[in-house]
C-alpha positions as CSV (number, residue, x, y, z in Angstrom):
1,X,30.6,28.3,-36.7
2,X,31.8,30.2,-33.6
3,X,35.5,29.9,-32.6
4,X,34.6,29.1,-29.0
5,X,31.6,27.8,-27.0
6,X,29.4,29.7,-24.7
7,X,30.2,29.6,-21.0
8,X,26.6,28.6,-20.1
9,X,24.8,27.3,-23.2
10,X,21.1,28.1,-23.2
11,X,20.2,24.9,-25.1
12,X,23.1,22.5,-25.7
13,X,21.1,20.1,-27.8
14,X,19.8,22.8,-30.2
15,X,23.4,24.2,-30.5
16,X,24.7,20.8,-31.3
17,X,22.0,20.2,-33.9
18,X,22.8,23.5,-35.5
19,X,26.5,22.7,-35.7
20,X,25.9,19.3,-37.2
21,X,23.4,20.7,-39.7
22,X,25.9,23.4,-40.8
23,X,28.5,20.8,-41.3
24,X,26.1,18.7,-43.4
25,X,25.4,21.7,-45.6
26,X,29.1,22.4,-46.0
27,X,29.8,18.8,-47.0
28,X,26.9,18.9,-49.4
29,X,28.1,22.1,-51.1
30,X,31.7,20.7,-51.2
31,X,30.5,17.5,-52.8
32,X,28.5,19.5,-55.4
33,X,31.5,21.7,-56.3
34,X,33.7,18.6,-56.7
35,X,31.2,17.1,-59.0
36,X,31.1,20.2,-61.2
37,X,34.9,20.5,-61.4
38,X,35.7,16.9,-62.0
39,X,33.9,13.9,-63.4
40,X,34.4,11.7,-60.3
41,X,32.6,8.5,-59.5
42,X,30.2,9.3,-56.6
43,X,31.3,6.1,-54.8
44,X,34.9,7.2,-54.9
45,X,33.9,10.7,-53.7
46,X,31.8,9.2,-50.9
47,X,34.7,7.0,-49.8
48,X,37.0,10.1,-49.8
49,X,34.6,11.9,-47.6
50,X,34.2,9.1,-45.1
51,X,37.3,10.0,-43.1
52,X,36.1,13.5,-42.9
53,X,32.7,12.3,-41.6
54,X,34.4,10.1,-39.0
55,X,36.6,12.9,-37.9
56,X,33.7,15.2,-37.5
57,X,31.7,12.6,-35.5
58,X,34.7,12.0,-33.2
59,X,35.1,15.7,-32.6
60,X,31.5,16.0,-31.6
61,X,31.4,12.9,-29.3
62,X,32.9,14.7,-26.2
63,X,30.4,17.5,-26.6
64,X,27.5,15.1,-27.0
65,X,28.5,13.2,-23.9
66,X,28.7,16.4,-22.0
67,X,25.3,17.4,-23.1
68,X,23.9,14.0,-22.1
69,X,25.5,14.3,-18.7
70,X,23.9,17.8,-18.2
71,X,20.5,16.5,-19.1
72,X,20.9,13.5,-16.8
73,X,22.0,15.7,-13.9
74,X,19.1,18.0,-14.5
75,X,16.6,15.1,-14.5
76,X,18.0,13.6,-11.3
77,X,18.0,17.1,-9.6
78,X,14.3,17.7,-10.6
79,X,13.3,14.2,-9.4
80,X,15.0,14.8,-6.0
81,X,13.2,18.2,-5.6
82,X,9.9,16.7,-6.5
83,X,10.4,13.8,-4.0
84,X,11.3,16.3,-1.2
85,X,8.3,18.4,-2.0
86,X,6.0,15.4,-2.0
87,X,7.4,14.1,1.3
88,X,7.0,17.5,2.9
89,X,3.4,17.8,1.8
90,X,2.6,14.3,3.1
91,X,4.3,15.1,6.5
92,X,2.3,18.3,6.9
93,X,-0.9,16.3,6.1
94,X,0.0,13.7,8.8
95,X,0.8,16.5,11.3
96,X,-2.6,18.2,10.6
97,X,-4.4,14.8,11.1
98,X,-2.5,14.3,14.4
99,X,-3.5,17.7,15.6
100,X,-7.1,17.1,14.8
101,X,-7.1,13.7,16.5
102,X,-5.4,15.1,19.5
103,X,-8.0,17.9,19.9
104,X,-10.8,15.3,19.6
105,X,-9.1,13.1,22.2
106,X,-8.7,16.2,24.5
107,X,-12.4,17.0,24.3
108,X,-13.4,13.4,24.9
109,X,-11.2,13.0,28.0
110,X,-12.6,16.3,29.5
111,X,-16.1,15.0,28.9
112,X,-15.4,11.7,30.6
113,X,-13.8,13.5,33.5
114,X,-16.8,15.7,34.0
115,X,-19.1,12.6,33.8
116,X,-16.9,10.8,36.3
117,X,-16.9,13.8,38.7
118,X,-20.7,14.1,38.6
119,X,-21.2,10.4,39.2
120,X,-18.7,10.4,42.1
121,X,-20.3,13.4,43.8
122,X,-23.7,11.9,43.4
123,X,-22.5,8.6,44.8
124,X,-20.8,10.2,47.8
125,X,-23.9,12.3,48.6
126,X,-26.1,9.2,48.5
127,X,-23.6,7.2,50.4
128,X,-23.3,9.7,53.2
129,X,-27.0,9.9,53.7
130,X,-27.3,6.1,54.1
131,X,-24.0,5.3,55.7
132,X,-23.5,4.9,59.5
133,X,-21.1,6.9,61.6
134,X,-18.7,4.0,61.9
135,X,-18.2,3.9,58.2
136,X,-17.5,7.6,57.7
137,X,-13.7,6.8,57.8
138,X,-14.1,4.5,54.9
139,X,-16.1,7.1,53.0
140,X,-13.3,9.7,53.5
141,X,-10.8,7.2,52.2
142,X,-12.9,6.7,49.1
143,X,-13.2,10.4,48.6
144,X,-9.4,10.8,48.8
145,X,-9.0,8.0,46.2
146,X,-11.5,9.7,43.9
147,X,-9.7,13.0,44.3
148,X,-6.4,11.3,43.5
149,X,-7.9,9.8,40.3
150,X,-9.3,13.2,39.4
151,X,-5.8,14.7,39.8
152,X,-4.3,12.1,37.5
153,X,-6.9,12.8,34.9
154,X,-6.2,16.5,35.1
155,X,-2.5,16.0,34.7
156,X,-3.1,13.8,31.7
157,X,-5.2,16.5,30.1
158,X,-2.5,19.1,30.7
159,X,0.1,16.8,29.1
160,X,-2.2,16.3,26.0
161,X,-2.6,20.1,25.8
162,X,1.2,20.6,25.9
163,X,1.6,18.0,23.2
164,X,-1.0,19.7,21.1
165,X,0.8,23.1,21.5
166,X,4.1,21.5,20.5
167,X,2.5,20.0,17.4
168,X,1.1,23.4,16.4
169,X,4.5,25.0,16.8
170,X,6.2,22.2,14.8
171,X,3.6,22.7,12.0
172,X,4.3,26.5,12.0
173,X,8.1,26.0,11.9
174,X,7.8,23.6,8.9
175,X,5.6,26.0,7.1
176,X,8.1,28.8,7.7
177,X,11.0,26.6,6.4
178,X,9.0,25.7,3.3
179,X,8.6,29.4,2.6
180,X,12.3,30.0,3.0
181,X,13.4,27.1,0.7
182,X,13.8,27.7,-2.9
183,X,14.9,25.2,-5.6
184,X,18.7,25.4,-6.0
185,X,19.9,25.8,-9.5
186,X,22.7,23.5,-10.8
187,X,26.2,25.1,-10.6
188,X,27.3,27.0,-13.7
189,X,29.4,24.9,-16.2
190,X,33.0,25.8,-16.6
191,X,34.2,27.0,-20.1
192,X,34.7,24.1,-22.4
193,X,37.8,23.9,-24.6
194,X,37.6,23.4,-28.3
195,X,37.5,19.6,-29.0
196,X,40.7,18.2,-30.4
197,X,40.7,17.9,-34.2
198,X,37.8,20.4,-34.5
199,X,38.1,22.3,-37.8
200,X,36.2,25.4,-38.8
C-alpha cells in the first residue's frame, strides 16, 4: 500500500476496493502462518483478529464517506447540466416557433391590408360616380378615415417586423452563448491526510 493518497484519484472506488482486497489477503496469509506455527483454535484466532478488522474498517470509513460525497456531487452536477441543456433546447424551440408564427401573421396582415385597400378604392370610385356634389364633403371625410386606418395598419406591420427582427437577434445571441459555454469540471480535491490509526 502507498504511504500517501493521490491528490486527484482517478477512480476512488477502485482504489478503495484494491486497498481492502490487499488487506484481506494480508489477513488471510497472517492467519495461515499462525495456524502453521501454533495449534490454535480457529474461533480463538478469529476472535483475536476481530479488533484488527474493526480497526481497519474504522480507518476506511472516512475515505468511504469522502468517496460517496464525491460521487453524489458529481451526480448532482451532471443532473444540473442536463437540466440546463434541456431547458435551453426547449427555449430555442419555442423561439423558433414564435418566429415562424410571427412571419405568418405578418404575411396575413399584409394580405388583409391589400384587400382592404382594393375594396376601399373600388368603393370610393363607385361612390364618386353615383354621389351628388353636395355629398362630396362626406366622401372626402370617409377617404381621410380610410387613409387613417391604412396608416394604423402600416404602423402595426412595422411594429411586427421590428419584433420579428428582435426575436431573430435573440435567437442568434442564445446560439452564440451556447457555443461559448462548456461544462465546468468540479474543483480539484485537496490532498487527503492519512486516516488516524491507519497501519501499513
